C-alpha positions in Angstrom: -62.6 14.8 -93.6 -60.4 11.8 -92.7 -58.4 11.6 -89.6 -54.6 12.1 -89.7 -52.5 8.9 -90.0 -51.2 7.5 -86.7 -47.5 7.7 -86.1 -45.7 4.4 -86.3 -44.8 4.4 -82.6 -48.4 4.9 -81.4 -49.6 2.4 -78.7 -52.6 1.4 -80.9 -50.3 0.4 -83.7 -49.7 -3.4 -83.5 -46.1 -4.3 -83.3 -44.5 -7.3 -84.9 -43.4 -10.0 -82.5 -41.2 -12.8 -83.8 -43.0 -16.1 -83.8 -40.1 -17.7 -82.0 -40.5 -15.4 -79.0 -44.3 -16.1 -78.9 -43.7 -19.9 -78.9 -41.0 -19.6 -76.2 -43.4 -17.6 -74.0 -46.2 -20.1 -74.6 -43.9 -23.0 -73.8 -42.7 -21.4 -70.5 -46.3 -20.5 -69.6 -47.4 -24.1 -70.2 -44.6 -25.4 -68.0 -45.5 -23.0 -65.2 -49.2 -23.8 -65.1 -48.9 -27.4 -63.7 -46.5 -26.2 -61.0 -48.9 -23.4 -60.0 -51.8 -25.7 -60.0 -50.0 -28.3 -57.9 -48.8 -25.6 -55.4 -52.3 -24.3 -55.1 -53.8 -27.7 -54.7 -51.4 -28.7 -52.0 -52.2 -25.4 -50.2 -55.9 -26.3 -50.2 -55.8 -30.1 -49.8 -53.4 -30.3 -46.8 -55.7 -28.3 -44.5 -58.8 -30.0 -45.8 -57.3 -33.4 -45.1 -56.3 -32.2 -41.6 -59.8 -31.0 -40.8 -61.3 -34.2 -42.2 -58.9 -36.3 -40.2 -59.9 -34.6 -36.9 -63.6 -34.7 -37.8 -63.2 -38.5 -38.4 -61.9 -38.7 -34.8 -64.5 -36.5 -33.2 -67.7 -37.5 -35.0 -68.0 -41.0 -33.5 -68.5 -39.3 -30.1 -71.6 -37.6 -31.4 -72.8 -40.9 -32.8 -72.1 -42.6 -29.5 -74.2 -39.9 -27.7 -77.1 -40.5 -30.0 -76.9 -44.3 -29.6 -76.7 -44.1 -25.8 -79.8 -41.8 -25.8 -81.6 -44.2 -28.1 -82.9 -43.7 -31.7 -86.6 -43.6 -30.8 -87.5 -40.6 -33.0 -87.1 -40.7 -36.9 -85.3 -37.4 -36.7 -82.7 -38.9 -34.4 -82.3 -41.9 -36.7 -81.8 -39.6 -39.6 -79.3 -37.5 -37.7 -77.4 -40.7 -36.8 -77.3 -41.8 -40.4 -76.2 -38.4 -41.6 -73.4 -38.2 -39.0 -72.4 -41.7 -40.0 -72.2 -40.8 -43.7 -70.2 -37.6 -42.9 -67.9 -39.7 -40.7 -67.3 -42.1 -43.6 -66.5 -39.2 -46.0 -64.2 -37.7 -43.4 -62.4 -41.0 -43.0 -61.9 -41.2 -46.8 -60.7 -37.6 -47.2 -58.6 -37.5 -44.0 -57.0 -40.9 -44.4 -53.9 -39.6 -46.3 -53.2 -36.9 -43.7 -50.0 -37.2 -41.8 -49.0 -34.8 -39.1 -45.2 -35.4 -39.6 
């Protein structure tokens, strides 16, 4: 036996949507996406730049401590070079940060 036909107002029955409404919705969604992305990016980048800025200020003190102690061991030399590289990255990322 076959199943009875579905009524026309059933939720599983596809409804016709005018193409104009679909294109308007798509256009409004496309205009919102860049705004949302920029808002989300600024929410993430501002704190990241602030942290990088302050790391760039604090890391030289660790390097100074290593240099004053002396780089006699290869692990100390490696730690110094890693801290120096992290400091350069922090300088590049934190440079655009402005507290005002």
